[in-house]
Backbone as CSV, one residue per row, in Angstrom:
resi,resn,N_x,N_y,N_z,CA_x,CA_y,CA_z,C_x,C_y,C_z
1,MET,32.481,-15.936,-23.935,31.046,-16.042,-23.717,30.723,-16.054,-22.219
2,LYS,31.523,-16.815,-21.464,31.295,-16.912,-20.032,31.461,-15.546,-19.358
3,LYS,32.445,-14.747,-19.846,32.698,-13.421,-19.301,31.506,-12.486,-19.546
4,ILE,30.897,-12.597,-20.711,29.745,-11.771,-21.049,28.563,-12.115,-20.151
5,LEU,28.336,-13.400,-19.924,27.242,-13.819,-19.051,27.460,-13.349,-17.625
6,THR,28.681,-13.402,-17.145,28.996,-12.954,-15.792,28.745,-11.453,-15.662
7,ARG,29.177,-10.688,-16.648,28.935,-9.237,-16.623,27.439,-8.934,-16.688
8,SER,26.723,-9.665,-17.510,25.272,-9.461,-17.625,24.579,-9.774,-16.306
9,ALA,24.994,-10.850,-15.658,24.398,-11.223,-14.373,24.687,-10.156,-13.317
10,ALA,25.910,-9.629,-13.307,26.277,-8.585,-12.343,25.460,-7.318,-12.590
11,LEU,25.321,-6.949,-13.854,24.539,-5.758,-14.195,23.079,-5.936,-13.786
12,LEU,22.542,-7.111,-14.047,21.155,-7.394,-13.670,20.979,-7.314,-12.162
13,ALA,21.923,-7.818,-11.404,21.854,-7.764,-9.944,21.882,-6.322,-9.454
14,VAL,22.744,-5.495,-10.023,22.831,-4.086,-9.631,21.525,-3.359,-9.953
15,LEU,20.991,-3.597,-11.128,19.732,-2.947,-11.510,18.584,-3.388,-10.619
16,SER,18.547,-4.654,-10.244,17.487,-5.161,-9.373,17.540,-4.503,-8.008
17,VAL,18.727,-4.405,-7.430,18.887,-3.775,-6.120,18.522,-2.303,-6.197
18,THR,18.941,-1.635,-7.251,18.633,-0.214,-7.412,17.134,0.015,-7.513
19,SER,16.432,-0.823,-8.263,14.989,-0.630,-8.403,14.267,-0.937,-7.105
20,LEU,14.761,-1.897,-6.332,14.137,-2.182,-5.043,14.337,-1.026,-4.080
21,GLN,15.529,-0.436,-4.083,15.788,0.677,-3.183,14.951,1.890,-3.558
22,ALA,14.740,2.109,-4.837,13.959,3.264,-5.287,12.509,3.146,-4.837
23,GLY,11.991,1.930,-4.738,10.607,1.728,-4.361,10.428,1.348,-2.907
24,ALA,11.482,1.456,-2.094,11.396,1.085,-0.690,10.369,1.959,0.019
25,ALA,9.616,1.325,0.893,8.554,2.038,1.597,9.109,2.832,2.773
26,ASP,8.482,3.939,3.059,8.860,4.824,4.152,7.678,4.884,5.118
27,ILE,7.812,4.215,6.256,6.716,4.123,7.223,6.327,5.499,7.762
28,ALA,7.304,6.345,8.033,7.004,7.687,8.560,6.209,8.499,7.538
29,ALA,6.575,8.386,6.276,5.822,9.089,5.223,4.406,8.521,5.121
30,GLY,4.271,7.207,5.291,2.943,6.587,5.273,2.067,7.101,6.392
31,ARG,2.659,7.262,7.580,1.902,7.801,8.717,1.429,9.226,8.420
32,ALA,2.312,10.023,7.862,1.949,11.403,7.520,0.796,11.430,6.509
33,LEU,0.818,10.512,5.558,-0.242,10.472,4.543,-1.582,10.039,5.121
34,VAL,-1.604,9.037,5.999,-2.894,8.627,6.565,-3.463,9.720,7.472
35,GLU,-2.577,10.499,8.082,-3.041,11.642,8.870,-3.551,12.756,7.947
36,LYS,-2.825,13.010,6.869,-3.218,14.046,5.908,-4.595,13.755,5.314
37,TYR,-4.822,12.496,4.934,-6.091,12.119,4.300,-7.152,11.708,5.311
38,ASN,-6.843,11.821,6.601,-7.781,11.571,7.689,-8.463,10.203,7.582
39,CYS,-7.664,9.180,7.346,-8.187,7.815,7.230,-8.882,7.365,8.513
40,ALA,-8.454,7.922,9.651,-9.036,7.540,10.937,-10.507,7.926,11.047
41,SER,-10.954,8.903,10.285,-12.353,9.323,10.387,-13.314,8.199,10.016
42,CYS,-12.899,7.270,9.176,-13.749,6.128,8.816,-13.243,4.811,9.396
43,HIS,-11.922,4.658,9.457,-11.345,3.375,9.860,-10.981,3.323,11.340
44,GLY,-11.275,4.385,12.089,-11.011,4.424,13.528,-9.636,4.981,13.839
45,LYS,-9.523,5.586,15.024,-8.264,6.246,15.372,-7.094,5.278,15.456
46,ASP,-7.370,3.999,15.716,-6.315,2.987,15.745,-6.279,2.177,14.444
47,TYR,-7.091,2.563,13.479,-7.236,1.888,12.179,-7.660,0.429,12.349
48,ASN,-8.255,0.159,13.515,-8.675,-1.184,13.858,-10.129,-1.216,14.328
49,SER,-10.755,-0.053,14.364,-12.143,0.026,14.838,-12.931,0.979,13.930
50,PRO,-13.298,0.493,12.730,-14.003,1.357,11.776,-15.358,1.816,12.304
51,ILE,-15.826,2.945,11.789,-17.098,3.504,12.251,-18.292,2.714,11.727
52,ASP,-18.082,1.900,10.719,-19.133,1.056,10.145,-18.554,-0.351,9.994
53,PRO,-19.322,-1.373,10.372,-18.773,-2.738,10.287,-18.426,-3.192,8.867
54,SER,-18.952,-2.512,7.865,-18.630,-2.900,6.489,-17.286,-2.311,6.029
55,TYR,-16.723,-1.393,6.803,-15.421,-0.812,6.463,-14.327,-1.735,6.987
56,PRO,-13.259,-1.900,6.244,-12.215,-2.833,6.691,-11.347,-2.285,7.816
57,LYS,-10.847,-3.222,8.619,-9.815,-2.899,9.597,-8.515,-2.827,8.817
58,LEU,-7.743,-1.785,9.033,-6.523,-1.590,8.270,-5.255,-1.946,9.045
59,ALA,-5.294,-1.796,10.365,-4.103,-2.050,11.174,-3.685,-3.508,11.069
60,GLY,-2.422,-3.724,10.746,-1.889,-5.068,10.655,-2.234,-5.813,9.375
61,GLN,-2.984,-5.166,8.504,-3.374,-5.806,7.239,-2.130,-6.054,6.381
62,HIS,-2.187,-7.064,5.547,-1.066,-7.366,4.657,-0.815,-6.186,3.719
63,ALA,0.435,-5.800,3.593,0.800,-4.651,2.764,0.408,-4.857,1.309
64,ASP,0.566,-6.082,0.802,0.233,-6.307,-0.607,-1.263,-6.157,-0.855
65,TYR,-2.089,-6.540,0.098,-3.532,-6.342,-0.037,-3.856,-4.849,-0.044
66,LEU,-3.262,-4.117,0.882,-3.521,-2.679,0.958,-3.101,-1.971,-0.327
67,LYS,-1.947,-2.356,-0.873,-1.491,-1.756,-2.134,-2.471,-2.062,-3.261
68,HIS,-2.909,-3.309,-3.325,-3.855,-3.702,-4.374,-5.162,-2.921,-4.243
69,ALA,-5.684,-2.825,-3.024,-6.955,-2.134,-2.809,-6.849,-0.653,-3.157
70,LEU,-5.813,0.018,-2.678,-5.659,1.448,-2.980,-5.466,1.689,-4.469
71,THR,-4.717,0.823,-5.112,-4.516,0.955,-6.557,-5.836,0.756,-7.299
72,ALA,-6.633,-0.203,-6.858,-7.930,-0.462,-7.489,-8.876,0.724,-7.287
73,TYR,-8.877,1.325,-6.100,-9.713,2.522,-5.880,-9.231,3.682,-6.736
74,ARG,-7.925,3.793,-6.910,-7.371,4.865,-7.740,-7.807,4.686,-9.196
75,ARG,-7.874,3.442,-9.669,-8.317,3.162,-11.042,-9.779,3.522,-11.250
76,GLY,-10.594,3.310,-10.223,-12.021,3.574,-10.339,-12.766,2.393,-10.930
77,ASP,-14.060,2.525,-11.059,-14.895,1.407,-11.489,-14.951,1.215,-12.997
78,THR,-14.377,2.119,-13.754,-14.422,1.970,-15.208,-13.199,1.242,-15.756
79,ALA,-12.172,1.078,-14.941,-10.952,0.408,-15.386,-10.966,-1.057,-14.969
80,MET,-10.178,-1.858,-15.661,-10.070,-3.263,-15.307,-9.522,-3.393,-13.890
81,ASN,-10.106,-4.270,-13.117,-9.716,-4.515,-11.727,-9.854,-3.281,-10.850
82,GLY,-10.742,-2.392,-11.207,-10.973,-1.202,-10.402,-12.020,-1.464,-9.341
83,ARG,-12.093,-0.588,-8.370,-13.099,-0.678,-7.314,-13.911,0.604,-7.307
84,THR,-15.142,0.456,-6.886,-16.003,1.621,-6.827,-16.403,1.936,-5.386
85,ASN,-16.131,3.116,-4.975,-16.548,3.681,-3.699,-16.200,5.154,-3.801
86,ALA,-17.202,5.982,-3.738,-16.993,7.408,-3.980,-15.971,8.022,-3.022
87,ILE,-16.035,7.650,-1.759,-15.112,8.230,-0.782,-13.691,7.743,-1.040
88,MET,-13.532,6.428,-1.171,-12.188,5.882,-1.355,-11.585,6.286,-2.700
89,ALA,-12.401,6.376,-3.720,-11.887,6.806,-5.020,-11.324,8.219,-4.921
90,GLY,-12.048,9.085,-4.238,-11.576,10.460,-4.060,-10.294,10.540,-3.248
91,GLN,-10.163,9.657,-2.264,-8.961,9.650,-1.435,-7.765,9.080,-2.202
92,ALA,-8.007,8.071,-3.024,-6.912,7.363,-3.683,-6.438,8.022,-4.979
93,LYS,-7.284,8.788,-5.637,-6.925,9.386,-6.940,-5.593,10.134,-6.923
94,PRO,-5.333,10.995,-5.939,-4.080,11.768,-6.004,-2.835,11.001,-5.558
95,LEU,-2.986,9.766,-5.075,-1.848,9.022,-4.550,-0.929,8.515,-5.662
96,THR,0.356,8.635,-5.437,1.339,8.055,-6.349,1.586,6.609,-5.921
97,ASP,2.291,5.864,-6.755,2.653,4.496,-6.383,3.478,4.491,-5.105
98,GLN,4.377,5.452,-4.957,5.201,5.524,-3.747,4.351,5.855,-2.527
99,ASP,3.361,6.740,-2.677,2.452,7.049,-1.578,1.737,5.775,-1.120
100,ILE,1.272,5.002,-2.088,0.552,3.763,-1.776,1.477,2.784,-1.056
101,ASN,2.721,2.654,-1.507,3.688,1.784,-0.818,3.914,2.239,0.614
102,ASN,4.037,3.538,0.812,4.288,4.083,2.145,3.094,3.865,3.072
103,ILE,1.899,4.118,2.582,0.693,3.916,3.383,0.555,2.446,3.758
104,ALA,0.752,1.566,2.794,0.633,0.130,3.052,1.648,-0.327,4.095
105,ALA,2.870,0.172,4.002,3.908,-0.200,4.970,3.549,0.275,6.368
106,TYR,3.049,1.498,6.471,2.676,2.036,7.782,1.531,1.235,8.398
107,LEU,0.458,1.041,7.655,-0.698,0.326,8.199,-0.341,-1.120,8.538
108,HIS,0.492,-1.733,7.725,0.931,-3.107,8.004,1.737,-3.181,9.303
109,SER,2.465,-2.122,9.618,3.328,-2.120,10.805,2.555,-1.981,12.112
110,LEU,1.287,-1.598,12.037,0.486,-1.382,13.244,-0.049,-2.699,13.796
111,PRO,-0.218,-2.764,15.128,-0.827,-3.967,15.695,-2.303,-4.014,15.327
112,GLY,-2.757,-5.167,14.910,-4.145,-5.297,14.496,-4.804,-6.487,15.148
113,SER,-6.089,-6.607,14.933,-6.845,-7.719,15.509,-7.342,-8.677,14.447
114,LEU,-6.705,-8.660,13.294,-7.116,-9.555,12.223,-6.816,-11.001,12.615
115,VAL,-7.744,-11.877,12.312,-7.574,-13.291,12.636,-7.012,-14.002,11.416
116,LEU,-5.857,-14.626,11.579,-5.245,-15.350,10.479,-5.699,-16.799,10.438
117,ARG,-5.904,-17.390,11.606,-6.338,-18.783,11.705,-7.232,-18.970,12.904
118,LYS,-8.197,-19.823,12.757,-9.054,-20.156,13.902,-8.792,-21.572,14.316
């Protein structure tokens, strides 16, 4: 019995590492995607100075927030936990989960002016 549990634990560890590696973010690919979709046209060339104060600053933002937001825009306003914005919905619709991971990693890696604590 102990041998079976040890083998199961080893298999689970291998599968976990493999799935993490498959979903690893690629910062260079994220940069290419934000350039392709021209995110700077609304969020500023440094992704820290949006053209409208209601648009979020993206540089330095938490990757998990960015992933959640892009996924919600991709879902649209008719799905559970979706977001509505015609421009962002159009930008996010063609993105794959890996694209979203890459974009989030790239934007998170940039220096930003977000205030964490006052």
